[in-house]
PQR file with spaces between the fields and no chain letter, atoms N, CA, C, O and H, PARSE charges and radii, in Angstrom:
ATOM       1  N    UNK     1      -8.221  -14.091  -19.292 -0.4000 1.5000
ATOM       2  CA   UNK     1      -8.108  -13.073  -19.255 -0.0000 2.0000
ATOM       3  C    UNK     1      -7.702  -12.719  -18.080  0.5500 1.7000
ATOM       4  O    UNK     1      -8.351  -12.967  -17.064 -0.5500 1.4000
ATOM       5  N    UNK     2      -6.848  -12.245  -18.084 -0.4000 1.5000
ATOM       6  CA   UNK     2      -6.369  -11.369  -16.757 -0.0000 2.0000
ATOM       7  C    UNK     2      -6.417  -10.410  -16.133  0.5500 1.7000
ATOM       8  O    UNK     2      -6.897   -9.585  -16.910 -0.5500 1.4000
ATOM       9  H    UNK     2      -6.320  -12.044  -18.909  0.4000 1.0000
ATOM      10  N    UNK     3      -6.194   -9.827  -15.001 -0.4000 1.5000
ATOM      11  CA   UNK     3      -6.560   -8.280  -14.665 -0.0000 2.0000
ATOM      12  C    UNK     3      -5.774   -8.135  -13.358  0.5500 1.7000
ATOM      13  O    UNK     3      -5.810   -8.949  -12.434 -0.5500 1.4000
ATOM      14  H    UNK     3      -5.804  -10.498  -14.370  0.4000 1.0000
ATOM      15  N    UNK     4      -5.031   -6.954  -13.391 -0.4000 1.5000
ATOM      16  CA   UNK     4      -4.352   -6.356  -12.342 -0.0000 2.0000
ATOM      17  C    UNK     4      -4.777   -4.827  -11.677  0.5500 1.7000
ATOM      18  O    UNK     4      -4.939   -3.719  -12.187 -0.5500 1.4000
ATOM      19  H    UNK     4      -5.002   -6.294  -14.141  0.4000 1.0000
ATOM      20  N    UNK     5      -4.877   -5.386  -10.173 -0.4000 1.5000
ATOM      21  CA   UNK     5      -5.279   -4.051   -9.905 -0.0000 2.0000
ATOM      22  C    UNK     5      -3.930   -3.379   -8.974  0.5500 1.7000
ATOM      23  O    UNK     5      -3.219   -4.117   -8.293 -0.5500 1.4000
ATOM      24  H    UNK     5      -4.745   -6.287   -9.758  0.4000 1.0000
ATOM      25  N    UNK     6      -3.762   -2.254   -9.039 -0.4000 1.5000
ATOM      26  CA   UNK     6      -3.009   -1.675   -8.361 -0.0000 2.0000
ATOM      27  C    UNK     6      -3.371   -0.629   -7.071  0.5500 1.7000
ATOM      28  O    UNK     6      -3.828    0.455   -7.432 -0.5500 1.4000
ATOM      29  H    UNK     6      -4.340   -1.654   -9.592  0.4000 1.0000
ATOM      30  N    UNK     7      -3.244   -0.800   -5.835 -0.4000 1.5000
ATOM      31  CA   UNK     7      -3.742    0.513   -4.970 -0.0000 2.0000
ATOM      32  C    UNK     7      -2.761    0.919   -4.059  0.5500 1.7000
ATOM      33  O    UNK     7      -2.078    0.010   -3.586 -0.5500 1.4000
ATOM      34  H    UNK     7      -2.872   -1.681   -5.541  0.4000 1.0000
ATOM      35  N    UNK     8      -2.521    2.083   -3.690 -0.4000 1.5000
ATOM      36  CA   UNK     8      -1.593    2.813   -3.340 -0.0000 2.0000
ATOM      37  C    UNK     8      -2.061    4.002   -2.172  0.5500 1.7000
ATOM      38  O    UNK     8      -2.380    5.165   -2.420 -0.5500 1.4000
ATOM      39  H    UNK     8      -3.076    2.821   -4.074  0.4000 1.0000
ATOM      40  N    UNK     9      -2.007    3.445   -1.048 -0.4000 1.5000
ATOM      41  CA   UNK     9      -3.214    4.071   -0.036 -0.0000 2.0000
ATOM      42  C    UNK     9      -1.633    5.290    1.054  0.5500 1.7000
ATOM      43  O    UNK     9      -0.479    4.914    1.258 -0.5500 1.4000
ATOM      44  H    UNK     9      -1.748    2.500   -0.846  0.4000 1.0000
ATOM      45  N    UNK    10      -2.237    6.607    1.471 -0.4000 1.5000
ATOM      46  CA   UNK    10      -1.215    6.673    2.194 -0.0000 2.0000
ATOM      47  C    UNK    10      -2.044    7.408    3.347  0.5500 1.7000
ATOM      48  O    UNK    10      -2.817    8.363    3.268 -0.5500 1.4000
ATOM      49  H    UNK    10      -3.175    6.912    1.306  0.4000 1.0000
ATOM      50  N    UNK    11      -1.594    6.587    4.538 -0.4000 1.5000
ATOM      51  CA   UNK    11      -1.864    6.498    6.028 -0.0000 2.0000
ATOM      52  C    UNK    11      -1.574    7.167    6.729  0.5500 1.7000
ATOM      53  O    UNK    11      -0.353    7.210    6.880 -0.5500 1.4000
ATOM      54  H    UNK    11      -0.966    5.811    4.603  0.4000 1.0000
ATOM      55  N    UNK    12      -2.481    8.206    7.696 -0.4000 1.5000
ATOM      56  CA   UNK    12      -1.858    9.164    8.672 -0.0000 2.0000
ATOM      57  C    UNK    12      -0.961    8.200    9.796  0.5500 1.7000
ATOM      58  O    UNK    12      -1.447    7.144   10.201 -0.5500 1.4000
ATOM      59  H    UNK    12      -3.473    8.171    7.573  0.4000 1.0000
ATOM      60  N    UNK    13       0.244    8.619   10.203 -0.4000 1.5000
ATOM      61  CA   UNK    13       1.018    7.486   11.237 -0.0000 2.0000
ATOM      62  C    UNK    13       0.389    7.320   12.117  0.5500 1.7000
ATOM      63  O    UNK    13       0.614    6.234   12.651 -0.5500 1.4000
ATOM      64  H    UNK    13       0.639    9.477    9.874  0.4000 1.0000
ATOM      65  N    UNK    14      -0.506    8.025   12.673 -0.4000 1.5000
ATOM      66  CA   UNK    14      -1.317    7.413   14.224 -0.0000 2.0000
ATOM      67  C    UNK    14      -2.537    6.454   13.798  0.5500 1.7000
ATOM      68  O    UNK    14      -3.449    6.188   14.581 -0.5500 1.4000
ATOM      69  H    UNK    14      -0.689    8.907   12.239  0.4000 1.0000
ATOM      70  N    UNK    15      -2.468    5.961   12.482 -0.4000 1.5000
ATOM      71  CA   UNK    15      -3.499    4.981   11.959 -0.0000 2.0000
ATOM      72  C    UNK    15      -3.004    3.791   11.617  0.5500 1.7000
ATOM      73  O    UNK    15      -3.553    2.690   11.624 -0.5500 1.4000
ATOM      74  H    UNK    15      -1.728    6.178   11.845  0.4000 1.0000
ATOM      75  N    UNK    16      -1.777    4.144   11.276 -0.4000 1.5000
ATOM      76  CA   UNK    16      -0.773    2.526   10.262 -0.0000 2.0000
ATOM      77  C    UNK    16      -1.244    1.555   11.248  0.5500 1.7000
ATOM      78  O    UNK    16      -1.688    0.518   10.755 -0.5500 1.4000
ATOM      79  H    UNK    16      -1.331    5.039   11.270  0.4000 1.0000
ATOM      80  N    UNK    17      -1.252    1.632   12.367 -0.4000 1.5000
ATOM      81  CA   UNK    17      -1.343    0.164   13.149 -0.0000 2.0000
ATOM      82  C    UNK    17      -3.319   -0.740   12.800  0.5500 1.7000
ATOM      83  O    UNK    17      -3.712   -1.905   12.856 -0.5500 1.4000
ATOM      84  H    UNK    17      -0.891    2.474   12.767  0.4000 1.0000
ATOM      85  N    UNK    18      -3.882    0.349   12.530 -0.4000 1.5000
ATOM      86  CA   UNK    18      -5.278   -0.189   12.683 -0.0000 2.0000
ATOM      87  C    UNK    18      -5.295   -0.168   11.102  0.5500 1.7000
ATOM      88  O    UNK    18      -6.222   -0.862   10.685 -0.5500 1.4000
ATOM      89  H    UNK    18      -3.563    1.296   12.485  0.4000 1.0000
ATOM      90  N    UNK    19      -4.717    0.288   10.320 -0.4000 1.5000
ATOM      91  CA   UNK    19      -4.992   -0.151    8.708 -0.0000 2.0000
ATOM      92  C    UNK    19      -4.339   -1.508    8.404  0.5500 1.7000
ATOM      93  O    UNK    19      -4.873   -2.369    7.704 -0.5500 1.4000
ATOM      94  H    UNK    19      -3.963    0.852   10.659  0.4000 1.0000
ATOM      95  N    UNK    20      -2.991   -1.639    9.062 -0.4000 1.5000
ATOM      96  CA   UNK    20      -2.710   -2.672    8.638 -0.0000 2.0000
ATOM      97  C    UNK    20      -3.140   -3.720    9.017  0.5500 1.7000
ATOM      98  O    UNK    20      -3.022   -4.738    8.336 -0.5500 1.4000
ATOM      99  H    UNK    20      -2.557   -0.940    9.630  0.4000 1.0000
ATOM     100  N    UNK    21      -3.843   -3.694   10.407 -0.4000 1.5000
ATOM     101  CA   UNK    21      -5.000   -4.711   11.067 -0.0000 2.0000
ATOM     102  C    UNK    21      -6.067   -5.021    9.904  0.5500 1.7000
ATOM     103  O    UNK    21      -6.513   -6.096    9.500 -0.5500 1.4000
ATOM     104  H    UNK    21      -3.938   -2.867   10.961  0.4000 1.0000
ATOM     105  N    UNK    22      -6.274   -3.926    9.578 -0.4000 1.5000
ATOM     106  CA   UNK    22      -7.278   -4.150    8.533 -0.0000 2.0000
ATOM     107  C    UNK    22      -7.113   -4.574    7.072  0.5500 1.7000
ATOM     108  O    UNK    22      -8.094   -5.113    6.559 -0.5500 1.4000
ATOM     109  H    UNK    22      -5.912   -3.053    9.906  0.4000 1.0000
ATOM     110  N    UNK    23      -6.159   -4.429    6.426 -0.4000 1.5000
ATOM     111  CA   UNK    23      -5.311   -4.857    5.109 -0.0000 2.0000
ATOM     112  C    UNK    23      -5.120   -6.768    5.694  0.5500 1.7000
ATOM     113  O    UNK    23      -5.500   -7.635    4.906 -0.5500 1.4000
ATOM     114  H    UNK    23      -5.363   -3.991    6.843  0.4000 1.0000
ATOM     115  N    UNK    24      -4.542   -7.172    7.031 -0.4000 1.5000
ATOM     116  CA   UNK    24      -4.685   -8.823    7.050 -0.0000 2.0000
ATOM     117  C    UNK    24      -6.042   -8.915    6.626  0.5500 1.7000
ATOM     118  O    UNK    24      -6.332   -9.530    5.600 -0.5500 1.4000
ATOM     119  H    UNK    24      -4.233   -6.468    7.671  0.4000 1.0000
ATOM     120  N    UNK    25      -7.066   -8.238    7.479 -0.4000 1.5000
ATOM     121  CA   UNK    25      -8.121   -8.522    7.276 -0.0000 2.0000
ATOM     122  C    UNK    25      -8.667   -9.083    5.864  0.5500 1.7000
ATOM     123  O    UNK    25      -9.241  -10.146    5.624 -0.5500 1.4000
ATOM     124  H    UNK    25      -6.831   -7.739    8.312  0.4000 1.0000
ATOM     125  N    UNK    26      -8.278   -7.951    4.951 -0.4000 1.5000
ATOM     126  CA   UNK    26      -8.682   -8.179    3.591 -0.0000 2.0000
ATOM     127  C    UNK    26      -7.805   -8.666    2.628  0.5500 1.7000
ATOM     128  O    UNK    26      -7.898   -8.545    1.406 -0.5500 1.4000
ATOM     129  H    UNK    26      -7.812   -7.087    5.145  0.4000 1.0000
ATOM     130  N    UNK    27      -6.362   -9.607    3.718 -0.4000 1.5000
ATOM     131  CA   UNK    27      -5.568  -10.066    2.782 -0.0000 2.0000
ATOM     132  C    UNK    27      -6.326  -11.382    3.000  0.5500 1.7000
ATOM     133  O    UNK    27      -6.345  -12.037    1.958 -0.5500 1.4000
ATOM     134  H    UNK    27      -6.286   -9.706    4.710  0.4000 1.0000
ATOM     135  N    UNK    28      -6.956  -11.976    4.020 -0.4000 1.5000
ATOM     136  CA   UNK    28      -7.514  -13.463    4.393 -0.0000 2.0000
ATOM     137  C    UNK    28      -8.746  -12.955    3.248  0.5500 1.7000
ATOM     138  O    UNK    28      -8.665  -13.434    2.117 -0.5500 1.4000
ATOM     139  H    UNK    28      -6.941  -11.445    4.867  0.4000 1.0000
ATOM     140  N    UNK    29      -9.283  -12.496    3.394 -0.4000 1.5000
ATOM     141  CA   UNK    29     -10.882  -12.249    2.388 -0.0000 2.0000
ATOM     142  C    UNK    29     -10.347  -12.853    0.753  0.5500 1.7000
ATOM     143  O    UNK    29     -10.682  -13.800    0.041 -0.5500 1.4000
ATOM     144  H    UNK    29      -9.349  -12.107    4.313  0.4000 1.0000
ATOM     145  N    UNK    30      -9.412  -11.801    0.651 -0.4000 1.5000
ATOM     146  CA   UNK    30      -8.774  -12.094   -0.772 -0.0000 2.0000
ATOM     147  C    UNK    30      -8.629  -13.413   -0.948  0.5500 1.7000
ATOM     148  O    UNK    30      -9.316  -14.151   -1.654 -0.5500 1.4000
ATOM     149  H    UNK    30      -9.140  -11.032    1.229  0.4000 1.0000
ATOM     150  N    UNK    31      -7.657  -13.696   -0.240 -0.4000 1.5000
ATOM     151  CA   UNK    31      -7.212  -15.280   -0.459 -0.0000 2.0000
ATOM     152  C    UNK    31      -8.250  -16.578   -0.786  0.5500 1.7000
ATOM     153  O    UNK    31      -8.017  -17.600   -1.431 -0.5500 1.4000
ATOM     154  H    UNK    31      -7.099  -13.097    0.334  0.4000 1.0000
ATOM     155  N    UNK    32      -9.169  -16.255   -0.270 -0.4000 1.5000
ATOM     156  CA   UNK    32     -10.425  -17.450   -0.459 -0.0000 2.0000
ATOM     157  C    UNK    32     -10.948  -17.070   -1.490  0.5500 1.7000
ATOM     158  O    UNK    32     -11.152  -17.975   -2.299 -0.5500 1.4000
ATOM     159  H    UNK    32      -9.357  -15.424    0.254  0.4000 1.0000
ATOM     160  N    UNK    33     -11.346  -15.772   -1.883 -0.4000 1.5000
ATOM     161  CA   UNK    33     -11.504  -16.009   -3.663 -0.0000 2.0000
ATOM     162  C    UNK    33     -11.172  -16.955   -4.651  0.5500 1.7000
ATOM     163  O    UNK    33     -10.092  -17.544   -4.696 -0.5500 1.4000
ATOM     164  H    UNK    33     -11.181  -15.036   -1.226  0.4000 1.0000
ATOM     165  N    UNK    34     -12.431  -17.149   -5.723 -0.4000 1.5000
ATOM     166  CA   UNK    34     -11.903  -18.128   -6.242 -0.0000 2.0000
ATOM     167  C    UNK    34     -11.191  -17.472   -7.455  0.5500 1.7000
ATOM     168  O    UNK    34     -11.497  -16.361   -7.887 -0.5500 1.4000
ATOM     169  H    UNK    34     -13.308  -16.670   -5.687  0.4000 1.0000
ATOM     170  N    UNK    35     -10.019  -18.416   -8.065 -0.4000 1.5000
ATOM     171  CA   UNK    35      -9.548  -17.158   -9.625 -0.0000 2.0000
ATOM     172  C    UNK    35      -8.699  -16.610   -8.870  0.5500 1.7000
ATOM     173  O    UNK    35      -7.737  -17.026   -9.515 -0.5500 1.4000
ATOM     174  H    UNK    35      -9.770  -19.319   -7.714  0.4000 1.0000
ATOM     175  N    UNK    36      -8.378  -16.216   -8.313 -0.4000 1.5000
ATOM     176  CA   UNK    36      -6.918  -15.279   -7.650 -0.0000 2.0000
ATOM     177  C    UNK    36      -5.958  -16.086   -7.870  0.5500 1.7000
ATOM     178  O    UNK    36      -5.842  -17.277   -7.580 -0.5500 1.4000
ATOM     179  H    UNK    36      -9.160  -15.877   -7.789  0.4000 1.0000
ATOM     180  N    UNK    37      -5.112  -15.214   -8.523 -0.4000 1.5000
ATOM     181  CA   UNK    37      -3.660  -16.574   -8.553 -0.0000 2.0000
ATOM     182  C    UNK    37      -1.953  -15.411   -7.941  0.5500 1.7000
ATOM     183  O    UNK    37      -0.801  -15.692   -8.273 -0.5500 1.4000
ATOM     184  H    UNK    37      -5.207  -14.246   -8.759  0.4000 1.0000
ATOM     185  N    UNK    38      -2.260  -14.479   -7.254 -0.4000 1.5000
ATOM     186  CA   UNK    38      -1.159  -13.709   -7.345 -0.0000 2.0000
ATOM     187  C    UNK    38      -1.972  -12.618   -6.332  0.5500 1.7000
ATOM     188  O    UNK    38      -2.974  -12.028   -6.735 -0.5500 1.4000
ATOM     189  H    UNK    38      -3.195  -14.250   -6.985  0.4000 1.0000
ATOM     190  N    UNK    39      -1.467  -12.433   -5.077 -0.4000 1.5000
ATOM     191  CA   UNK    39      -1.859  -11.651   -3.972 -0.0000 2.0000
ATOM     192  C    UNK    39      -0.250  -11.032   -3.161  0.5500 1.7000
ATOM     193  O    UNK    39       0.509  -11.826   -2.606 -0.5500 1.4000
ATOM     194  H    UNK    39      -0.652  -12.912   -4.749  0.4000 1.0000
ATOM     195  N    UNK    40      -0.033   -9.904   -3.218 -0.4000 1.5000
ATOM     196  CA   UNK    40       0.999   -9.240   -2.527 -0.0000 2.0000
ATOM     197  C    UNK    40       0.566   -7.550   -1.788  0.5500 1.7000
ATOM     198  O    UNK    40      -0.269   -6.719   -2.144 -0.5500 1.4000
ATOM     199  H    UNK    40      -0.650   -9.259   -3.670  0.4000 1.0000
ATOM     200  N    UNK    41       1.368   -7.554   -0.866 -0.4000 1.5000
ATOM     201  CA   UNK    41       0.642   -6.528   -0.454 -0.0000 2.0000
ATOM     202  C    UNK    41       2.608   -5.841   -0.029  0.5500 1.7000
ATOM     203  O    UNK    41       3.553   -6.505    0.398 -0.5500 1.4000
ATOM     204  H    UNK    41       2.047   -8.228   -0.576  0.4000 1.0000
ATOM     205  N    UNK    42       2.568   -4.715   -0.294 -0.4000 1.5000
ATOM     206  CA   UNK    42       4.205   -4.032    0.025 -0.0000 2.0000
ATOM     207  C    UNK    42       3.693   -2.848    0.417  0.5500 1.7000
ATOM     208  O    UNK    42       2.810   -2.166   -0.104 -0.5500 1.4000
ATOM     209  H    UNK    42       1.801   -4.176   -0.641  0.4000 1.0000
ATOM     210  N    UNK    43       4.821   -2.541    2.123 -0.4000 1.5000
ATOM     211  CA   UNK    43       4.598   -1.650    2.742 -0.0000 2.0000
ATOM     212  C    UNK    43       5.728   -0.568    2.039  0.5500 1.7000
ATOM     213  O    UNK    43       6.819   -1.039    1.716 -0.5500 1.4000
ATOM     214  H    UNK    43       5.538   -3.095    2.547  0.4000 1.0000
ATOM     215  N    UNK    44       5.468    0.810    1.820 -0.4000 1.5000
ATOM     216  CA   UNK    44       6.094    1.651    1.170 -0.0000 2.0000
ATOM     217  C    UNK    44       7.150    2.376    2.421  0.5500 1.7000
ATOM     218  O    UNK    44       6.654    2.477    3.543 -0.5500 1.4000
ATOM     219  H    UNK    44       4.582    1.192    2.083  0.4000 1.0000
ATOM     220  N    UNK    45       8.403    2.805    2.237 -0.4000 1.5000
ATOM     221  CA   UNK    45       9.243    3.340    3.040 -0.0000 2.0000
ATOM     222  C    UNK    45       9.223    4.794    2.965  0.5500 1.7000
ATOM     223  O    UNK    45      10.106    5.475    3.485 -0.5500 1.4000
ATOM     224  H    UNK    45       8.806    2.723    1.326  0.4000 1.0000
ATOM     225  N    UNK    46       8.282    5.260    2.360 -0.4000 1.5000
ATOM     226  CA   UNK    46       8.233    6.651    1.270 -0.0000 2.0000
ATOM     227  C    UNK    46       7.080    7.083    1.457  0.5500 1.7000
ATOM     228  O    UNK    46       6.184    6.281    1.719 -0.5500 1.4000
ATOM     229  H    UNK    46       7.564    4.706    1.938  0.4000 1.0000
ATOM     230  N    UNK    47       6.815    8.485    1.368 -0.4000 1.5000
ATOM     231  CA   UNK    47       4.960    8.777    1.322 -0.0000 2.0000
ATOM     232  C    UNK    47       5.311    9.914   -0.509  0.5500 1.7000
ATOM     233  O    UNK    47       6.198   10.651   -0.939 -0.5500 1.4000
ATOM     234  H    UNK    47       7.542    9.137    1.155  0.4000 1.0000
ATOM     235  N    UNK    48       4.414    9.553   -0.830 -0.4000 1.5000
ATOM     236  CA   UNK    48       4.284   10.087   -2.647 -0.0000 2.0000
ATOM     237  C    UNK    48       4.104   12.253   -2.159  0.5500 1.7000
ATOM     238  O    UNK    48       3.409   12.733   -1.263 -0.5500 1.4000
ATOM     239  H    UNK    48       3.693    8.955   -0.481  0.4000 1.0000
ATOM     240  N    UNK    49       4.852   12.875   -2.981 -0.4000 1.5000
ATOM     241  CA   UNK    49       4.695   13.911   -2.508 -0.0000 2.0000
ATOM     242  C    UNK    49       4.926   13.957   -4.322  0.5500 1.7000
ATOM     243  O    UNK    49       5.738   13.255   -4.925 -0.5500 1.4000
ATOM     244  H    UNK    49       5.417   12.485   -3.708  0.4000 1.0000
ATOM     245  N    UNK    50       3.970   14.986   -4.965 -0.4000 1.5000
ATOM     246  CA   UNK    50       4.070   15.300   -6.547 -0.0000 2.0000
ATOM     247  C    UNK    50       4.479   16.086   -6.907  0.5500 1.7000
ATOM     248  O    UNK    50       4.935   16.159   -8.048 -0.5500 1.4000
ATOM     249  H    UNK    50       3.310   15.556   -4.475  0.4000 1.0000
ATOM     250  N    UNK    51       4.475   17.072   -5.996 -0.4000 1.5000
ATOM     251  CA   UNK    51       5.752   18.518   -5.924 -0.0000 2.0000
ATOM     252  C    UNK    51       6.994   17.798   -6.561  0.5500 1.7000
ATOM     253  O    UNK    51       7.396   17.847   -7.723 -0.5500 1.4000
ATOM     254  H    UNK    51       4.105   17.013   -5.069  0.4000 1.0000
ATOM     255  N    UNK    52       7.517   17.080   -5.420 -0.4000 1.5000
ATOM     256  CA   UNK    52       9.043   17.008   -5.363 -0.0000 2.0000
ATOM     257  C    UNK    52       8.840   15.348   -6.775  0.5500 1.7000
ATOM     258  O    UNK    52       9.831   15.497   -7.491 -0.5500 1.4000
ATOM     259  H    UNK    52       7.190   17.040   -4.475  0.4000 1.0000
ATOM     260  N    UNK    53       8.313   14.496   -7.132 -0.4000 1.5000
ATOM     261  CA   UNK    53       7.922   14.302   -8.452 -0.0000 2.0000
ATOM     262  C    UNK    53       8.009   14.973   -9.576  0.5500 1.7000
ATOM     263  O    UNK    53       8.743   14.665  -10.515 -0.5500 1.4000
ATOM     264  H    UNK    53       7.508   14.375   -6.551  0.4000 1.0000
ATOM     265  N    UNK    54       7.009   16.242   -9.515 -0.4000 1.5000
ATOM     266  CA   UNK    54       7.557   17.189  -10.950 -0.0000 2.0000
ATOM     267  C    UNK    54       8.373   17.714  -10.820  0.5500 1.7000
ATOM     268  O    UNK    54       8.463   18.520  -11.746 -0.5500 1.4000
ATOM     269  H    UNK    54       6.412   16.491   -8.753  0.4000 1.0000
ATOM     270  N    UNK    55       9.442   17.821   -9.921 -0.4000 1.5000
ATOM     271  CA   UNK    55      11.091   18.165  -10.076 -0.0000 2.0000
ATOM     272  C    UNK    55      11.772   17.387  -10.145  0.5500 1.7000
ATOM     273  O    UNK    55      12.962   17.701  -10.142 -0.5500 1.4000
ATOM     274  H    UNK    55       9.368   17.166   -9.169  0.4000 1.0000
ATOM     275  N    UNK    56      11.429   16.053  -10.236 -0.4000 1.5000
ATOM     276  CA   UNK    56      12.329   15.301  -10.241 -0.0000 2.0000
ATOM     277  C    UNK    56      13.276   14.667   -9.171  0.5500 1.7000
ATOM     278  O    UNK    56      14.261   13.946   -9.329 -0.5500 1.4000
ATOM     279  H    UNK    56      10.462   15.798  -10.238  0.4000 1.0000
ATOM     280  N    UNK    57      12.691   15.147   -8.039 -0.4000 1.5000
ATOM     281  CA   UNK    57      13.619   14.707   -6.625 -0.0000 2.0000
ATOM     282  C    UNK    57      12.669   13.756   -6.400  0.5500 1.7000
ATOM     283  O    UNK    57      11.507   13.604   -6.776 -0.5500 1.4000
ATOM     284  H    UNK    57      11.891   15.733   -7.911  0.4000 1.0000
ATOM     285  N    UNK    58      13.838   12.815   -5.316 -0.4000 1.5000
ATOM     286  CA   UNK    58      13.284   11.451   -4.459 -0.0000 2.0000
ATOM     287  C    UNK    58      12.502   11.674   -3.574  0.5500 1.7000
ATOM     288  O    UNK    58      12.410   12.657   -2.839 -0.5500 1.4000
ATOM     289  H    UNK    58      14.782   12.938   -5.010  0.4000 1.0000
ATOM     290  N    UNK    59      11.560   10.203   -3.656 -0.4000 1.5000
ATOM     291  CA   UNK    59      10.473   10.450   -2.246 -0.0000 2.0000
ATOM     292  C    UNK    59      11.261   10.835   -1.014  0.5500 1.7000
ATOM     293  O    UNK    59      12.468   10.702   -0.810 -0.5500 1.4000
ATOM     294  H    UNK    59      11.635    9.404   -4.253  0.4000 1.0000
ATOM     295  N    UNK    60      10.333   11.333   -0.250 -0.4000 1.5000
ATOM     296  CA   UNK    60      10.677   11.730    1.325 -0.0000 2.0000
ATOM     297  C    UNK    60      10.450   10.293    2.248  0.5500 1.7000
ATOM     298  O    UNK    60       9.494    9.518    2.255 -0.5500 1.4000
ATOM     299  H    UNK    60       9.353   11.442   -0.416  0.4000 1.0000
ATOM     300  N    UNK    61      11.536   10.275    2.902 -0.4000 1.5000
ATOM     301  CA   UNK    61      11.308    8.961    3.989 -0.0000 2.0000
ATOM     302  C    UNK    61      10.492    8.892    4.764  0.5500 1.7000
ATOM     303  O    UNK    61      10.473    9.903    5.466 -0.5500 1.4000
ATOM     304  H    UNK    61      12.313   10.905    2.897  0.4000 1.0000
ATOM     305  N    UNK    62       9.375    7.802    5.151 -0.4000 1.5000
ATOM     306  CA   UNK    62       8.916    7.858    6.173 -0.0000 2.0000
ATOM     307  C    UNK    62       9.680    7.497    7.175  0.5500 1.7000
ATOM     308  O    UNK    62      10.522    6.602    7.094 -0.5500 1.4000
ATOM     309  H    UNK    62       9.390    6.981    4.581  0.4000 1.0000
ATOM     310  N    UNK    63       9.364    8.385    8.521 -0.4000 1.5000
ATOM     311  CA   UNK    63      10.247    8.565    9.780 -0.0000 2.0000
ATOM     312  C    UNK    63       9.563    7.061   10.418  0.5500 1.7000
ATOM     313  O    UNK    63       8.340    6.995   10.543 -0.5500 1.4000
ATOM     314  H    UNK    63       8.681    9.112    8.587  0.4000 1.0000
ATOM     315  N    UNK    64      10.241    6.149   10.716 -0.4000 1.5000
ATOM     316  CA   UNK    64      10.139    5.154   11.632 -0.0000 2.0000
ATOM     317  C    UNK    64       9.573    5.348   13.100  0.5500 1.7000
ATOM     318  O    UNK    64      10.543    5.477   13.848 -0.5500 1.4000
ATOM     319  H    UNK    64      11.234    6.202   10.614  0.4000 1.0000
ATOM     320  N    UNK    65       8.753    5.396   13.585 -0.4000 1.5000
ATOM     321  CA   UNK    65       7.682    6.246   14.980 -0.0000 2.0000
ATOM     322  C    UNK    65       8.073    5.022   16.243  0.5500 1.7000
ATOM     323  O    UNK    65       7.600    5.130   17.375 -0.5500 1.4000
ATOM     324  H    UNK    65       7.966    5.291   12.978  0.4000 1.0000
């Protein structure tokens, strides 16, 4: 039986570097787990705004600081 987990995190811009460092630690930990078949982290270039999604508008881009 396979299991898939999808997590979406929205991080404040001033905490992005701290969060990315934490995700690197998590990656190293998870890769050591027995039975792991595939692990992927993706950095989004947009932010989630439920009102825009409801209106059918495209997501707002995250400004690069």
